[in-house]
NUNUTOR-372063 format. One record per atom (N, C-alpha, C, O): residue number from 1; atom name; residue in one letter; y, x, z. Coordinates in nm, 3 decimals, padded with zeros to 5 digits, m for minus. Layout:
seq | atom | type | py | px | pz
NUM | CA | A | Y | X | Z
...
//
This chain:
seq | atom | type | py | px | pz
1 | N | X | 15.873 | 01.681 | 11.918
1 | CA | X | 15.949 | 01.802 | 11.906
1 | C | X | 15.861 | 01.907 | 11.839
1 | O | X | 15.751 | 01.936 | 11.886
2 | N | X | 15.909 | 01.962 | 11.730
2 | CA | X | 15.834 | 02.064 | 11.658
2 | C | X | 15.852 | 02.198 | 11.726
2 | O | X | 15.960 | 02.232 | 11.772
3 | N | X | 15.742 | 02.274 | 11.732
3 | CA | X | 15.744 | 02.406 | 11.795
3 | C | X | 15.685 | 02.509 | 11.700
3 | O | X | 15.600 | 02.479 | 11.617
4 | N | X | 15.734 | 02.632 | 11.715
4 | CA | X | 15.681 | 02.744 | 11.638
4 | C | X | 15.632 | 02.847 | 11.738
4 | O | X | 15.709 | 02.895 | 11.822
5 | N | X | 15.505 | 02.882 | 11.728
5 | CA | X | 15.441 | 02.975 | 11.821
5 | C | X | 15.396 | 03.095 | 11.741
5 | O | X | 15.323 | 03.081 | 11.643
6 | N | X | 15.438 | 03.215 | 11.784
6 | CA | X | 15.397 | 03.338 | 11.718
6 | C | X | 15.308 | 03.415 | 11.815
6 | O | X | 15.348 | 03.446 | 11.927
7 | N | X | 15.187 | 03.445 | 11.770
7 | CA | X | 15.087 | 03.513 | 11.852
7 | C | X | 15.045 | 03.642 | 11.784
7 | O | X | 15.030 | 03.647 | 11.662
8 | N | X | 15.025 | 03.747 | 11.864
8 | CA | X | 14.967 | 03.872 | 11.814
8 | C | X | 14.820 | 03.870 | 11.853
8 | O | X | 14.786 | 03.874 | 11.971
9 | N | X | 14.733 | 03.863 | 11.751
9 | CA | X | 14.589 | 03.850 | 11.773
9 | C | X | 14.520 | 03.972 | 11.714
9 | O | X | 14.550 | 04.012 | 11.602
10 | N | X | 14.427 | 04.033 | 11.791
10 | CA | X | 14.351 | 04.147 | 11.740
10 | C | X | 14.241 | 04.096 | 11.648
10 | O | X | 14.135 | 04.051 | 11.693
11 | N | X | 14.267 | 04.104 | 11.517
11 | CA | X | 14.171 | 04.061 | 11.415
11 | C | X | 14.151 | 04.179 | 11.321
11 | O | X | 14.246 | 04.226 | 11.259
12 | N | X | 14.026 | 04.227 | 11.310
12 | CA | X | 14.001 | 04.348 | 11.234
12 | C | X | 13.947 | 04.323 | 11.094
12 | O | X | 13.966 | 04.405 | 11.004
13 | N | X | 13.881 | 04.211 | 11.075
13 | CA | X | 13.823 | 04.183 | 10.944
13 | C | X | 13.849 | 04.037 | 10.905
13 | O | X | 13.902 | 03.959 | 10.983
14 | N | X | 13.810 | 04.003 | 10.784
14 | CA | X | 13.837 | 03.870 | 10.730
14 | C | X | 13.762 | 03.761 | 10.807
14 | O | X | 13.813 | 03.650 | 10.821
15 | N | X | 13.644 | 03.792 | 10.855
15 | CA | X | 13.565 | 03.694 | 10.929
15 | C | X | 13.634 | 03.653 | 11.058
15 | O | X | 13.637 | 03.535 | 11.093
16 | N | X | 13.690 | 03.751 | 11.129
16 | CA | X | 13.759 | 03.721 | 11.254
16 | C | X | 13.891 | 03.648 | 11.228
16 | O | X | 13.932 | 03.564 | 11.307
17 | N | X | 13.957 | 03.680 | 11.115
17 | CA | X | 14.081 | 03.610 | 11.080
17 | C | X | 14.054 | 03.462 | 11.055
17 | O | X | 14.128 | 03.376 | 11.103
18 | N | X | 13.948 | 03.434 | 10.979
18 | CA | X | 13.918 | 03.294 | 10.949
18 | C | X | 13.874 | 03.220 | 11.075
18 | O | X | 13.904 | 03.101 | 11.090
19 | N | X | 13.805 | 03.287 | 11.165
19 | CA | X | 13.763 | 03.223 | 11.290
19 | C | X | 13.885 | 03.191 | 11.377
19 | O | X | 13.890 | 03.086 | 11.440
20 | N | X | 13.982 | 03.282 | 11.381
20 | CA | X | 14.104 | 03.259 | 11.459
20 | C | X | 14.185 | 03.144 | 11.400
20 | O | X | 14.240 | 03.062 | 11.474
21 | N | X | 14.192 | 03.138 | 11.267
21 | CA | X | 14.267 | 03.030 | 11.203
21 | C | X | 14.198 | 02.894 | 11.224
21 | O | X | 14.266 | 02.793 | 11.243
22 | N | X | 14.065 | 02.891 | 11.220
22 | CA | X | 13.993 | 02.767 | 11.244
22 | C | X | 14.013 | 02.719 | 11.388
22 | O | X | 14.028 | 02.599 | 11.413
23 | N | X | 14.015 | 02.813 | 11.480
23 | CA | X | 14.038 | 02.776 | 11.620
23 | C | X | 14.178 | 02.720 | 11.638
23 | O | X | 14.196 | 02.621 | 11.709
24 | N | X | 14.278 | 02.781 | 11.573
24 | CA | X | 14.416 | 02.736 | 11.585
24 | C | X | 14.436 | 02.599 | 11.519
24 | O | X | 14.507 | 02.514 | 11.574
25 | N | X | 14.375 | 02.578 | 11.403
25 | CA | X | 14.392 | 02.452 | 11.333
25 | C | X | 14.324 | 02.338 | 11.409
25 | O | X | 14.368 | 02.224 | 11.403
26 | N | X | 14.218 | 02.370 | 11.482
26 | CA | X | 14.145 | 02.268 | 11.557
26 | C | X | 14.218 | 02.218 | 11.680
26 | O | X | 14.178 | 02.118 | 11.738
27 | N | X | 14.323 | 02.286 | 11.721
27 | CA | X | 14.398 | 02.245 | 11.840
27 | C | X | 14.477 | 02.118 | 11.810
27 | O | X | 14.515 | 02.093 | 11.695
28 | N | X | 14.502 | 02.041 | 11.913
28 | CA | X | 14.573 | 01.913 | 11.898
28 | C | X | 14.721 | 01.936 | 11.870
28 | O | X | 14.785 | 02.014 | 11.940
29 | N | X | 14.775 | 01.869 | 11.770
29 | CA | X | 14.916 | 01.874 | 11.738
29 | C | X | 14.956 | 01.982 | 11.640
29 | O | X | 15.073 | 01.990 | 11.603
30 | N | X | 14.863 | 02.067 | 11.595
30 | CA | X | 14.896 | 02.177 | 11.504
30 | C | X | 14.903 | 02.122 | 11.362
30 | O | X | 14.812 | 02.053 | 11.316
31 | N | X | 15.013 | 02.155 | 11.292
31 | CA | X | 15.029 | 02.107 | 11.155
31 | C | X | 15.011 | 02.219 | 11.052
31 | O | X | 14.967 | 02.192 | 10.940
32 | N | X | 15.043 | 02.345 | 11.088
32 | CA | X | 15.021 | 02.455 | 10.993
32 | C | X | 14.998 | 02.586 | 11.069
32 | O | X | 15.049 | 02.608 | 11.178
33 | N | X | 14.917 | 02.671 | 11.004
33 | CA | X | 14.884 | 02.803 | 11.059
33 | C | X | 14.898 | 02.903 | 10.946
33 | O | X | 14.853 | 02.878 | 10.834
34 | N | X | 14.960 | 03.018 | 10.975
34 | CA | X | 14.977 | 03.121 | 10.873
34 | C | X | 14.962 | 03.259 | 10.937
34 | O | X | 14.987 | 03.277 | 11.056
35 | N | X | 14.921 | 03.356 | 10.854
35 | CA | X | 14.913 | 03.495 | 10.898
35 | C | X | 15.040 | 03.565 | 10.856
35 | O | X | 15.095 | 03.538 | 10.749
36 | N | X | 15.088 | 03.655 | 10.941
36 | CA | X | 15.214 | 03.722 | 10.915
36 | C | X | 15.201 | 03.868 | 10.957
36 | O | X | 15.106 | 03.904 | 11.026
37 | N | X | 15.294 | 03.950 | 10.915
37 | CA | X | 15.295 | 04.091 | 10.951
37 | C | X | 15.230 | 04.176 | 10.844
37 | O | X | 15.159 | 04.125 | 10.757
38 | N | X | 15.254 | 04.306 | 10.852
38 | CA | X | 15.202 | 04.394 | 10.747
38 | C | X | 15.051 | 04.410 | 10.754
38 | O | X | 14.987 | 04.430 | 10.651
39 | N | X | 14.993 | 04.401 | 10.872
39 | CA | X | 14.848 | 04.413 | 10.884
39 | C | X | 14.781 | 04.279 | 10.913
39 | O | X | 14.664 | 04.275 | 10.953
40 | N | X | 14.854 | 04.170 | 10.893
40 | CA | X | 14.803 | 04.032 | 10.908
40 | C | X | 14.744 | 04.007 | 11.046
40 | O | X | 14.639 | 03.943 | 11.059
41 | N | X | 14.810 | 04.056 | 11.149
41 | CA | X | 14.762 | 04.034 | 11.285
41 | C | X | 14.849 | 03.936 | 11.364
41 | O | X | 14.820 | 03.906 | 11.480
42 | N | X | 14.952 | 03.886 | 11.302
42 | CA | X | 15.035 | 03.785 | 11.368
42 | C | X | 14.995 | 03.648 | 11.316
42 | O | X | 14.982 | 03.626 | 11.195
43 | N | X | 14.976 | 03.557 | 11.408
43 | CA | X | 14.938 | 03.420 | 11.375
43 | C | X | 15.058 | 03.331 | 11.405
43 | O | X | 15.101 | 03.322 | 11.520
44 | N | X | 15.112 | 03.265 | 11.303
44 | CA | X | 15.227 | 03.176 | 11.319
44 | C | X | 15.175 | 03.034 | 11.315
44 | O | X | 15.120 | 02.990 | 11.214
45 | N | X | 15.193 | 02.961 | 11.426
45 | CA | X | 15.142 | 02.825 | 11.439
45 | C | X | 15.261 | 02.731 | 11.454
45 | O | X | 15.347 | 02.752 | 11.540
46 | N | X | 15.266 | 02.628 | 11.372
46 | CA | X | 15.372 | 02.527 | 11.380
46 | C | X | 15.307 | 02.393 | 11.404
46 | O | X | 15.209 | 02.357 | 11.338
47 | N | X | 15.362 | 02.318 | 11.500
47 | CA | X | 15.303 | 02.189 | 11.531
47 | C | X | 15.398 | 02.096 | 11.603
47 | O | X | 15.503 | 02.138 | 11.653
48 | N | X | 15.360 | 01.972 | 11.606
48 | CA | X | 15.438 | 01.867 | 11.671
48 | C | X | 15.373 | 01.837 | 11.806
48 | O | X | 15.258 | 01.795 | 11.810
49 | N | X | 15.445 | 01.856 | 11.914
49 | CA | X | 15.397 | 01.829 | 12.050
49 | C | X | 15.264 | 01.896 | 12.079
49 | O | X | 15.175 | 01.834 | 12.138
50 | N | X | 15.248 | 02.022 | 12.040
50 | CA | X | 15.124 | 02.093 | 12.068
50 | C | X | 15.134 | 02.161 | 12.204
50 | O | X | 15.242 | 02.194 | 12.251
51 | N | X | 15.019 | 02.181 | 12.265
51 | CA | X | 15.012 | 02.246 | 12.394
51 | C | X | 14.985 | 02.394 | 12.370
51 | O | X | 14.871 | 02.432 | 12.341
52 | N | X | 15.087 | 02.477 | 12.382
52 | CA | X | 15.075 | 02.620 | 12.353
52 | C | X | 14.980 | 02.689 | 12.452
52 | O | X | 14.907 | 02.780 | 12.414
53 | N | X | 14.981 | 02.645 | 12.575
53 | CA | X | 14.894 | 02.705 | 12.677
53 | C | X | 14.747 | 02.686 | 12.640
53 | O | X | 14.668 | 02.780 | 12.647
54 | N | X | 14.710 | 02.564 | 12.602
54 | CA | X | 14.571 | 02.535 | 12.567
54 | C | X | 14.529 | 02.610 | 12.440
54 | O | X | 14.415 | 02.654 | 12.430
55 | N | X | 14.620 | 02.625 | 12.345
55 | CA | X | 14.591 | 02.699 | 12.222
55 | C | X | 14.563 | 02.846 | 12.252
55 | O | X | 14.466 | 02.902 | 12.203
56 | N | X | 14.648 | 02.908 | 12.332
56 | CA | X | 14.629 | 03.049 | 12.368
56 | C | X | 14.501 | 03.065 | 12.450
56 | O | X | 14.427 | 03.162 | 12.433
57 | N | X | 14.477 | 02.971 | 12.537
57 | CA | X | 14.356 | 02.976 | 12.620
57 | C | X | 14.229 | 02.970 | 12.535
57 | O | X | 14.134 | 03.044 | 12.561
58 | N | X | 14.227 | 02.883 | 12.432
58 | CA | X | 14.109 | 02.874 | 12.347
58 | C | X | 14.093 | 02.998 | 12.258
58 | O | X | 13.981 | 03.039 | 12.229
59 | N | X | 14.204 | 03.058 | 12.216
59 | CA | X | 14.196 | 03.180 | 12.135
59 | C | X | 14.151 | 03.300 | 12.219
59 | O | X | 14.084 | 03.389 | 12.168
60 | N | X | 14.188 | 03.302 | 12.345
60 | CA | X | 14.151 | 03.416 | 12.430
60 | C | X | 14.003 | 03.420 | 12.464
60 | O | X | 13.954 | 03.521 | 12.515
61 | N | X | 13.930 | 03.312 | 12.436
61 | CA | X | 13.785 | 03.314 | 12.459
61 | C | X | 13.716 | 03.413 | 12.365
61 | O | X | 13.612 | 03.469 | 12.400
62 | N | X | 13.774 | 03.435 | 12.245
62 | CA | X | 13.712 | 03.522 | 12.145
62 | C | X | 13.797 | 03.642 | 12.103
62 | O | X | 13.746 | 03.736 | 12.044
63 | N | X | 13.927 | 03.639 | 12.133
63 | CA | X | 14.018 | 03.741 | 12.084
63 | C | X | 14.109 | 03.790 | 12.195
63 | O | X | 14.126 | 03.725 | 12.298
64 | N | X | 14.168 | 03.907 | 12.171
64 | CA | X | 14.277 | 03.956 | 12.257
64 | C | X | 14.407 | 03.899 | 12.199
64 | O | X | 14.442 | 03.929 | 12.085
65 | N | X | 14.476 | 03.816 | 12.277
65 | CA | X | 14.593 | 03.744 | 12.226
65 | C | X | 14.714 | 03.774 | 12.314
65 | O | X | 14.706 | 03.767 | 12.436
66 | N | X | 14.825 | 03.807 | 12.249
66 | CA | X | 14.954 | 03.822 | 12.317
66 | C | X | 15.050 | 03.722 | 12.255
66 | O | X | 15.063 | 03.714 | 12.133
67 | N | X | 15.118 | 03.647 | 12.341
67 | CA | X | 15.214 | 03.548 | 12.292
67 | C | X | 15.349 | 03.616 | 12.272
67 | O | X | 15.406 | 03.667 | 12.368
68 | N | X | 15.399 | 03.617 | 12.149
68 | CA | X | 15.526 | 03.684 | 12.120
68 | C | X | 15.645 | 03.592 | 12.137
68 | O | X | 15.745 | 03.631 | 12.197
69 | N | X | 15.636 | 03.470 | 12.086
69 | CA | X | 15.750 | 03.379 | 12.099
69 | C | X | 15.704 | 03.235 | 12.087
69 | O | X | 15.604 | 03.203 | 12.023
70 | N | X | 15.781 | 03.148 | 12.149
70 | CA | X | 15.763 | 03.004 | 12.139
70 | C | X | 15.903 | 02.945 | 12.129
70 | O | X | 15.985 | 02.962 | 12.220
71 | N | X | 15.931 | 02.876 | 12.019
71 | CA | X | 16.066 | 02.823 | 11.999
71 | C | X | 16.059 | 02.687 | 11.932
71 | O | X | 15.961 | 02.651 | 11.868
72 | N | X | 16.166 | 02.612 | 11.948
72 | CA | X | 16.178 | 02.481 | 11.884
72 | C | X | 16.220 | 02.502 | 11.739
72 | O | X | 16.297 | 02.593 | 11.707
73 | N | X | 16.169 | 02.417 | 11.652
73 | CA | X | 16.204 | 02.422 | 11.510
73 | C | X | 16.299 | 02.308 | 11.482
73 | O | X | 16.269 | 02.192 | 11.511
74 | N | X | 16.414 | 02.340 | 11.424
74 | CA | X | 16.510 | 02.236 | 11.387
74 | C | X | 16.462 | 02.170 | 11.260
74 | O | X | 16.421 | 02.237 | 11.165
75 | N | X | 16.468 | 02.039 | 11.257
75 | CA | X | 16.426 | 01.968 | 11.138
75 | C | X | 16.538 | 01.970 | 11.035
75 | O | X | 16.656 | 01.978 | 11.070
76 | N | X | 16.501 | 01.963 | 10.909
76 | CA | X | 16.599 | 01.969 | 10.800
76 | C | X | 16.682 | 01.842 | 10.791
76 | O | X | 16.795 | 01.846 | 10.743
77 | N | X | 16.628 | 01.733 | 10.835
77 | CA | X | 16.699 | 01.606 | 10.827
77 | C | X | 16.822 | 01.605 | 10.916
77 | O | X | 16.925 | 01.548 | 10.880
78 | N | X | 16.813 | 01.668 | 11.031
78 | CA | X | 16.927 | 01.670 | 11.123
78 | C | X | 17.040 | 01.757 | 11.069
78 | O | X | 17.157 | 01.730 | 11.097
79 | N | X | 17.006 | 01.861 | 10.993
79 | CA | X | 17.110 | 01.948 | 10.940
79 | C | X | 17.188 | 01.879 | 10.828
79 | O | X | 17.308 | 01.903 | 10.812
80 | N | X | 17.121 | 01.794 | 10.751
80 | CA | X | 17.188 | 01.727 | 10.641
80 | C | X | 17.284 | 01.619 | 10.691
80 | O | X | 17.397 | 01.609 | 10.643
81 | N | X | 17.239 | 01.541 | 10.787
81 | CA | X | 17.322 | 01.433 | 10.838
81 | C | X | 17.351 | 01.455 | 10.987
81 | O | X | 17.267 | 01.424 | 11.071
82 | N | X | 17.468 | 01.506 | 11.018
82 | CA | X | 17.500 | 01.514 | 11.160
82 | C | X | 17.527 | 01.373 | 11.213
82 | O | X | 17.585 | 01.289 | 11.144
83 | N | X | 17.487 | 01.351 | 11.333
83 | CA | X | 17.505 | 01.218 | 11.392
83 | C | X | 17.652 | 01.190 | 11.417
83 | O | X | 17.725 | 01.273 | 11.472
84 | N | X | 17.694 | 01.073 | 11.376
84 | CA | X | 17.832 | 01.033 | 11.398
84 | C | X | 17.839 | 00.955 | 11.528
84 | O | X | 17.766 | 00.858 | 11.547
85 | N | X | 17.925 | 00.998 | 11.615
85 | CA | X | 17.939 | 00.928 | 11.742
85 | C | X | 18.039 | 00.815 | 11.724
85 | O | X | 18.151 | 00.836 | 11.677
86 | N | X | 17.997 | 00.697 | 11.760
86 | CA | X | 18.085 | 00.582 | 11.749
86 | C | X | 18.171 | 00.571 | 11.873
86 | O | X | 18.126 | 00.595 | 11.985
87 | N | X | 18.296 | 00.536 | 11.850
87 | CA | X | 18.387 | 00.517 | 11.962
87 | C | X | 18.347 | 00.391 | 12.036
87 | O | X | 18.320 | 00.288 | 11.976
88 | N | X | 18.343 | 00.400 | 12.165
88 | CA | X | 18.306 | 00.286 | 12.247
88 | C | X | 18.429 | 00.201 | 12.269
88 | O | X | 18.531 | 00.248 | 12.318
89 | N | X | 18.419 | 00.075 | 12.231
89 | CA | X | 18.531 | m00.016 | 12.249
89 | C | X | 18.532 | m00.066 | 12.392
89 | O | X | 18.433 | m00.120 | 12.441
90 | N | X | 18.644 | m00.047 | 12.456
90 | CA | X | 18.657 | m00.089 | 12.595
90 | C | X | 18.747 | m00.212 | 12.603
90 | O | X | 18.848 | m00.222 | 12.534
91 | N | X | 18.707 | m00.302 | 12.687
91 | CA | X | 18.788 | m00.421 | 12.709
91 | C | X | 18.906 | m00.383 | 12.797
91 | O | X | 18.891 | m00.304 | 12.890
92 | N | X | 19.023 | m00.441 | 12.768
92 | CA | X | 19.138 | m00.410 | 12.854
92 | C | X | 19.117 | m00.469 | 12.993
92 | O | X | 19.062 | m00.577 | 13.010
93 | N | X | 19.162 | m00.394 | 13.090
93 | CA | X | 19.148 | m00.439 | 13.228
93 | C | X | 19.266 | m00.528 | 13.264
93 | O | X | 19.382 | m00.487 | 13.253
94 | N | X | 19.237 | m00.647 | 13.304
94 | CA | X | 19.341 | m00.743 | 13.340
94 | C | X | 19.326 | m00.773 | 13.488
94 | O | X | 19.218 | m00.811 | 13.535
95 | N | X | 19.435 | m00.755 | 13.561
95 | CA | X | 19.432 | m00.781 | 13.704
95 | C | X | 19.478 | m00.924 | 13.727
95 | O | X | 19.587 | m00.963 | 13.687
96 | N | X | 19.394 | m01.001 | 13.791
96 | CA | X | 19.431 | m01.138 | 13.826
96 | C | X | 19.431 | m01.147 | 13.978
96 | O | X | 19.326 | m01.148 | 14.042
97 | N | X | 19.551 | m01.155 | 14.033
97 | CA | X | 19.557 | m01.161 | 14.179
97 | C | X | 19.498 | m01.292 | 14.231
97 | O | X | 19.513 | m01.397 | 14.169
98 | N | X | 19.432 | m01.283 | 14.342
98 | CA | X | 19.376 | m01.403 | 14.402
98 | C | X | 19.476 | m01.460 | 14.502
98 | O | X | 19.543 | m01.386 | 14.574
99 | N | X | 19.484 | m01.590 | 14.505
99 | CA | X | 19.574 | m01.657 | 14.597
99 | C | X | 19.498 | m01.676 | 14.729
99 | O | X | 19.389 | m01.732 | 14.732
100 | N | X | 19.557 | m01.629 | 14.837
100 | CA | X | 19.487 | m01.646 | 14.964
100 | C | X | 19.477 | m01.794 | 15.000
100 | O | X | 19.573 | m01.869 | 14.988
101 | N | X | 19.364 | m01.832 | 15.043
101 | CA | X | 19.341 | m01.972 | 15.081
101 | C | X | 19.317 | m01.976 | 15.231
101 | O | X | 19.234 | m01.904 | 15.286
102 | N | X | 19.391 | m02.063 | 15.293
102 | CA | X | 19.376 | m02.081 | 15.437
102 | C | X | 19.315 | m02.219 | 15.462
102 | O | X | 19.368 | m02.321 | 15.418
103 | N | X | 19.207 | m02.219 | 15.530
103 | CA | X | 19.141 | m02.344 | 15.561
103 | C | X | 19.169 | m02.375 | 15.707
103 | O | X | 19.145 | m02.294 | 15.796
104 | N | X | 19.220 | m02.491 | 15.728
104 | CA | X | 19.256 | m02.534 | 15.863
104 | C | X | 19.159 | m02.642 | 15.907
104 | O | X | 19.139 | m02.743 | 15.839
105 | N | X | 19.099 | m02.619 | 16.022
105 | CA | X | 19.007 | m02.718 | 16.077
105 | C | X | 19.077 | m02.788 | 16.194
105 | O | X | 19.133 | m02.724 | 16.283
106 | N | X | 19.071 | m02.918 | 16.191
106 | CA | X | 19.130 | m02.995 | 16.301
106 | C | X | 19.019 | m03.078 | 16.365
106 | O | X | 18.927 | m03.126 | 16.300
107 | N | X | 19.033 | m03.093 | 16.491
107 | CA | X | 18.937 | m03.177 | 16.562
107 | C | X | 18.973 | m03.323 | 16.536
107 | O | X | 19.090 | m03.358 | 16.520
108 | N | X | 18.874 | m03.405 | 16.533
108 | CA | X | 18.897 | m03.547 | 16.509
108 | C | X | 18.974 | m03.609 | 16.627
108 | O | X | 18.944 | m03.585 | 16.744
109 | N | X | 19.072 | m03.686 | 16.591
109 | CA | X | 19.154 | m03.755 | 16.690
109 | C | X | 19.084 | m03.888 | 16.724
109 | O | X | 19.060 | m03.969 | 16.635
110 | N | X | 19.052 | m03.910 | 16.851
110 | CA | X | 18.982 | m04.034 | 16.885
110 | C | X | 19.069 | m04.160 | 16.864
110 | O | X | 19.014 | m04.270 | 16.854
111 | N | X | 19.201 | m04.146 | 16.857
111 | CA | X | 19.288 | m04.260 | 16.840
111 | C | X | 19.310 | m04.298 | 16.692
111 | O | X | 19.374 | m04.399 | 16.665
112 | N | X | 19.260 | m04.221 | 16.599
112 | CA | X | 19.281 | m04.244 | 16.456
112 | C | X | 19.184 | m04.352 | 16.409
112 | O | X | 19.064 | m04.339 | 16.432
113 | N | X | 19.235 | m04.459 | 16.343
113 | CA | X | 19.147 | m04.566 | 16.299
113 | C | X | 19.069 | m04.531 | 16.171
113 | O | X | 18.968 | m04.594 | 16.141
114 | N | X | 19.115 | m04.431 | 16.094
114 | CA | X | 19.047 | m04.397 | 15.967
114 | C | X | 18.919 | m04.321 | 15.994
114 | O | X | 18.820 | m04.338 | 15.922
115 | N | X | 18.918 | m04.242 | 16.091
115 | CA | X | 18.802 | m04.160 | 16.116
115 | C | X | 18.710 | m04.225 | 16.208
115 | O | X | 18.605 | m04.170 | 16.241
//
């Protein structure tokens, strides 16, 4: 599942920006990192199955970080081809009544020559 994480990071100069981006890229599952906003203090991180908690935790070791949003990213492939649901074919229900069977037990007759 792709996720988009937007963080507000206090970065004052180019050196701190590059350090924050290196820290974000080094996290597991991150596929892209970008700077956003008019003063380039928003860090937009997109990744597949990334752990947002661990990413924020590692950034907070060196920076003041506020998490603005975390949302799922819809993939473009799903928008092009909506999934077609196939109708489930059901077998017709046929009722077959059972014939009651009665079993009769008789005691052996001592006078019977067959038994």
